[in-house]
TORLO-839754 format. One record per residue (C-alpha): residue in three letters; x, y, z. Coordinates in steps of 0.25 Angstrom, whole numbers, padded with zeros to 4 digits, always signed. Layout:
ALAXYZ;...
END
This chain:
MET+0017+0127-0081;THR+0008+0132-0072;TYR-0001+0121-0061;THR-0015+0122-0065;PRO-0023+0118-0050;ASP-0033+0106-0048;ALA-0043+0101-0042;ILE-0049+0090-0037;ARG-0064+0087-0046;HIS-0068+0073-0041;VAL-0065+0063-0031;LYS-0070+0049-0032;LEU-0066+0037-0020;SER-0072+0023-0022;THR-0072+0012-0013;ALA-0069-0003-0019;ARG-0067-0017-0015;LEU-0055-0025-0021;PRO-0059-0041-0019;LEU-0047-0047-0017;ALA-0047-0061-0024;THR-0042-0068-0015;PRO-0045-0067+0002;ILE-0032-0062+0007;SER-0027-0067+0020;ASP-0013-0062+0027;ALA-0010-0064+0042;LYS-0018-0055+0050;VAL-0031-0063+0043;PHE-0021-0077+0049;THR-0020-0068+0063;GLY-0035-0067+0064;ARG-0037-0050+0062;GLN-0042-0048+0048;LYS-0048-0058+0038;PRO-0044-0061+0023;MET-0045-0048+0012;THR-0055-0050+0003;GLU-0054-0035-0004;VAL-0047-0023-0002;VAL-0056-0010-0002;PHE-0053+0002-0011;LEU-0054+0017-0009;PHE-0054+0023-0025;ALA-0049+0040-0025;GLU-0053+0046-0038;ILE-0046+0061-0039;THR-0052+0070-0053;THR-0047+0085-0053;GLU-0052+0096-0060;GLN-0041+0094-0071;GLY-0044+0080-0074;PHE-0034+0073-0066;GLU-0038+0059-0057;GLY-0032+0052-0048;MET-0034+0037-0039;GLY-0030+0032-0030;PHE-0035+0021-0018;SER-0033+0017-0004;TYR-0039+0002+0002;SER-0043-0005+0014;LYS-0040-0020+0015;ARG-0052-0026+0024;ALA-0058-0014+0029;GLY-0057+0003+0028;GLY-0062+0003+0016;PRO-0073+0009+0018;ALA-0069+0019+0026;GLN-0059+0025+0018;TYR-0069+0026+0008;ALA-0078+0032+0017;HIS-0068+0042+0022;ALA-0061+0044+0009;LYS-0078+0050+0005;GLU-0079+0059+0017;VAL-0064+0068+0013;ALA-0063+0065-0003;GLU-0071+0078-0007;THR-0064+0086+0001;MET-0054+0085-0011;ILE-0063+0093-0021;GLY-0056+0105-0027;GLU-0042+0102-0022;ASP-0031+0102-0030;PRO-0025+0089-0032;ASN-0011+0092-0033;ASP-0012+0094-0017;ILE-0013+0081-0013;ALA-0008+0083+0003;LYS-0017+0094+0003;LEU-0026+0084-0001;TYR-0023+0076+0007;THR-0024+0086+0021;LYS-0037+0090+0018;LEU-0042+0076+0017;LEU-0037+0072+0029;TRP-0044+0084+0039;ALA-0056+0080+0030;GLY-0055+0068+0037;ALA-0049+0071+0048;SER-0056+0065+0061;VAL-0053+0052+0055;GLY-0039+0053+0058;ARG-0024+0052+0047;SER-0025+0037+0044;GLY-0031+0024+0042;VAL-0045+0025+0034;ALA-0044+0042+0034;THR-0033+0042+0028;GLN-0033+0031+0019;ALA-0046+0036+0014;LEU-0038+0048+0011;ALA-0028+0039+0004;ALA-0033+0036-0008;LEU-0035+0051-0012;ASP-0022+0053-0010;ILE-0017+0044-0019;ALA-0025+0048-0030;LEU-0021+0063-0030;TYR-0008+0056-0031;ASP-0012+0049-0044;LEU-0019+0061-0047;LYS-0008+0072-0045;SER+0004+0059-0052;LYS-0005+0060-0062;ARG-0007+0072-0066;ALA+0008+0075-0067;GLY+0009+0062-0076;LEU+0017+0053-0066;PRO+0016+0041-0060;LEU+0015+0044-0045;ALA+0029+0038-0042;LYS+0036+0047-0052;PHE+0027+0059-0046;LEU+0029+0056-0033;GLY+0045+0053-0036;SER+0049+0038-0036;HIS+0062+0035-0037;ARG+0061+0022-0043;ASP+0051+0016-0055;SER+0047+0003-0050;VAL+0047-0004-0034;ARG+0051-0017-0029;THR+0038-0024-0027;TYR+0035-0038-0021;ASN+0022-0044-0019;THR+0011-0047-0008;SER-0003-0051-0012;GLY+0002-0065-0017;GLY+0008-0069-0001;PHE-0005-0068+0008;LEU-0007-0078+0017;ASN-0020-0082+0014;ALA-0013-0087+0000;SER-0004-0104+0003;ILE+0011-0100+0002;GLU+0009-0107-0013;GLU+0003-0099-0017;VAL+0010-0087-0012;LYS+0023-0093-0020;GLU+0016-0093-0030;ARG+0011-0082-0031;ALA+0024-0073-0026;SER+0031-0081-0039;GLN+0021-0074-0047;SER+0024-0061-0041;ILE+0040-0064-0045;GLU+0036-0066-0060;GLU+0027-0054-0061;GLY+0039-0046-0057;ILE+0035-0043-0042;GLY+0048-0043-0033;GLY+0047-0045-0019;ILE+0035-0056-0012;LYS+0026-0053+0000;ILE+0021-0066+0008;LYS+0011-0063+0021;VAL+0015-0070+0035;GLY+0009-0066+0049;LEU+0003-0081+0050;PRO+0002-0086+0064;ASP+0008-0097+0059;SER+0023-0091+0059;ALA+0029-0103+0055;GLU+0018-0104+0041;ASP+0024-0090+0039;LEU+0039-0094+0040;ARG+0033-0105+0029;ARG+0027-0097+0019;VAL+0036-0087+0017;ALA+0050-0098+0018;ALA+0042-0105+0005;VAL+0040-0090-0001;ARG+0054-0087+0001;GLU+0060-0099-0006;HIS+0049-0100-0018;ILE+0055-0083-0023;GLY+0067-0087-0019;ASN+0079-0078-0008;ASP+0078-0066-0020;VAL+0063-0064-0020;PRO+0061-0050-0008;LEU+0051-0057+0001;MET+0042-0051+0010;VAL+0032-0054+0024;ASP+0020-0048+0026;ALA+0014-0051+0044;ASN+0003-0042+0042;GLN+0004-0037+0056;GLN+0002-0052+0061;TRP+0015-0053+0070;ASP+0018-0050+0084;ARG+0030-0042+0087;ALA+0038-0059+0092;THR+0033-0064+0081;ALA+0036-0054+0071;LEU+0051-0053+0076;ARG+0051-0072+0077;MET+0047-0071+0062;GLY+0055-0059+0056;ARG+0065-0067+0062;LYS+0061-0080+0055;LEU+0057-0073+0044;GLU+0073-0067+0041;GLN+0076-0081+0034;PHE+0068-0076+0021;ASP+0078-0063+0018;LEU+0062-0054+0020;VAL+0061-0039+0012;TRP+0052-0036+0025;ILE+0044-0042+0036;GLU+0030-0034+0034;GLU+0019-0029+0046;PRO+0024-0040+0055;LEU+0020-0034+0066;ASP+0005-0022+0069;ALA+0008-0012+0060;TYR+0009-0003+0071;ASP+0017-0009+0079;ALA+0029+0000+0075;GLU+0036-0002+0087;GLY+0037-0019+0084;HIS+0041-0017+0070;ALA+0053-0009+0074;ALA+0057-0019+0081;LEU+0056-0030+0072;ALA+0063-0023+0061;ALA+0074-0021+0071;ALA+0075-0035+0075;LEU+0073-0040+0061;ASP+0084-0041+0049;THR+0071-0041+0038;PRO+0065-0025+0035;ILE+0052-0024+0043;ALA+0041-0018+0035;THR+0028-0011+0041;GLY+0017-0001+0038;GLU+0007-0004+0028;MET-0004-0005+0040;LEU-0002+0010+0045;ALA-0012+0020+0039;SER-0003+0032+0041;VAL+0009+0039+0039;ALA+0010+0041+0055;GLU+0008+0027+0059;HIS+0021+0025+0049;GLU+0029+0036+0054;ARG+0028+0029+0067;LEU+0032+0014+0059;ILE+0045+0023+0053;ALA+0049+0028+0067;ALA+0048+0015+0074;ARG+0060+0010+0062;ALA+0044+0001+0061;CYS+0048-0006+0048;ASP+0061-0006+0035;ILE+0049-0004+0025;ILE+0037+0004+0027;GLN+0024+0001+0018;PRO+0017+0010+0017;ASP+0002+0010+0011;ALA-0003+0022+0005;PRO-0015+0021+0006;ARG-0017+0018+0020;VAL-0007+0030+0026;GLY-0017+0040+0017;GLY-0011+0038+0005;ILE+0002+0045-0006;THR+0003+0057+0005;GLN+0004+0050+0017;PHE+0013+0039+0008;LEU+0024+0048+0004;ARG+0025+0053+0020;LEU+0027+0041+0023;ALA+0038+0037+0014;THR+0046+0048+0016;LEU+0045+0044+0030;ALA+0050+0029+0027;ASP+0060+0034+0018;GLN+0067+0046+0030;ALA+0066+0033+0039;GLY+0074+0023+0028;LEU+0061+0012+0026;ASP+0058+0005+0013;LEU+0045+0005+0007;ALA+0036-0005+0004;PRO+0021+0002+0003;HIS+0011-0007+0007;PHE-0002-0012-0006;ALA-0007-0002-0016;MET+0005-0002-0025;GLU-0001+0005-0035;ILE+0000+0015-0026;HIS+0013+0011-0017;LEU+0023+0008-0031;HIS+0022+0025-0032;LEU+0026+0028-0019;ALA+0035+0016-0018;ALA+0041+0020-0033;THR+0045+0034-0022;TYR+0052+0028-0011;PRO+0066+0032-0011;ARG+0070+0018-0004;GLU+0067+0006-0015;PRO+0053+0001-0008;TRP+0044-0010-0012;VAL+0029-0010-0016;GLU+0018-0020-0013;HIS+0015-0027-0026;PHE-0002-0033-0025;ASP-0011-0036-0034;TRP-0024-0034-0027;LEU-0028-0020-0033;ASP-0024-0023-0047;PRO-0038-0024-0051;LEU-0042-0011-0045;PHE-0033-0004-0057;ASN-0032-0005-0072;GLU-0016-0004-0073;ARG-0005-0014-0064;LEU+0007-0011-0059;GLU+0020-0018-0066;THR+0031-0027-0059;LYS+0044-0031-0064;ASP+0056-0035-0059;GLY+0052-0034-0043;ARG+0048-0020-0046;MET+0034-0011-0047;ILE+0035-0004-0058;VAL+0029+0011-0057;PRO+0020+0015-0067;ASP+0021+0025-0077;ARG+0007+0028-0076;PRO+0003+0041-0071;GLY-0001+0045-0056;LEU-0003+0031-0048;GLY-0005+0023-0063;PHE-0018+0017-0059;THR-0034+0016-0063;PHE-0045+0009-0057;SER-0051-0002-0063;ASP-0063-0006-0069;GLN-0063-0016-0057;ALA-0061-0006-0049;ARG-0072+0002-0051;ALA-0082-0012-0050;TRP-0075-0014-0036;THR-0078+0001-0032;THR-0091+0001-0022;ASP-0093+0014-0021;THR-0089+0028-0025;VAL-0090+0043-0020;GLU-0086+0056-0028;PHE-0083+0069-0024;GLY-0082+0081-0034;ARG-0085+0082-0049;PRO-0083+0069-0057;
END
């Protein structure tokens, strides 16, 4: 069978604002560093080829950065027109050079992430395979834990109720937020949830970078009694040395990495042995191309993997990781898509639909605030 070259005919970019039903607060709000989160801003990318294949991808931002991602993507996306969509690495390099003056991390590569993810979606659809199978999966389901029910704006009774609901829905673990100015209240909330769900349900906590080194060590020691799966982001995301010292001092594993915005930043984390569980975010580090580079480094270092947010993308990527990973369950993005992911017996099932297995909903289109197109429809 001979390969027939294809070419990108059309690229459509859109920006959309997803409103949250309730303003969300983690420790950064209670320490005065951020305001409650009321929406998530998305960059959607849709690519069509001359042979009629289509791919979709997205990136996102919380609180700030969405308009900047969209603006940068608009400046570089036209360079894809006429290129073979199968040459993903070549296209990624071309996009990087098109925007080279603004660097290779942060907004610059987060804007590229939506396009890169769309290319992988398109290529795996062309092959007729789910993305995980296209990349080479190790499993057809991934351990999952819920985060969206454990924020600090919720009372402990609400957190317990949502934990029970998650477990009933087949979700395996529960993560709750900590990092309040009152550490005693953190411990009371963790104790209440542990008592409520029992000792057999995996429990994680997330301080969202709000402890200093001394507080993190003290709290880490006090939290040992709860047999946590991990303590997440106890320190500033860029304090690799502090995380390394904490990981060496505690029995409870340390997880971090979600706020880092490039492979290079994660390389420093890995080199410092700063965590036991690494938590990259494909849209934040620049897409699937970059995530796969990072995952190889993490596996070589013997780290476990628990990607951050965007389960619609990360389920597939986690399924390809050699070590048994976790995937984070958030229901916030459900209105954007026509399809849903299945959870059963503590695991999230990789969909059998080709590509990512998602299509944008009418609601996603309704929340779209601007669109730009390149090439021929």
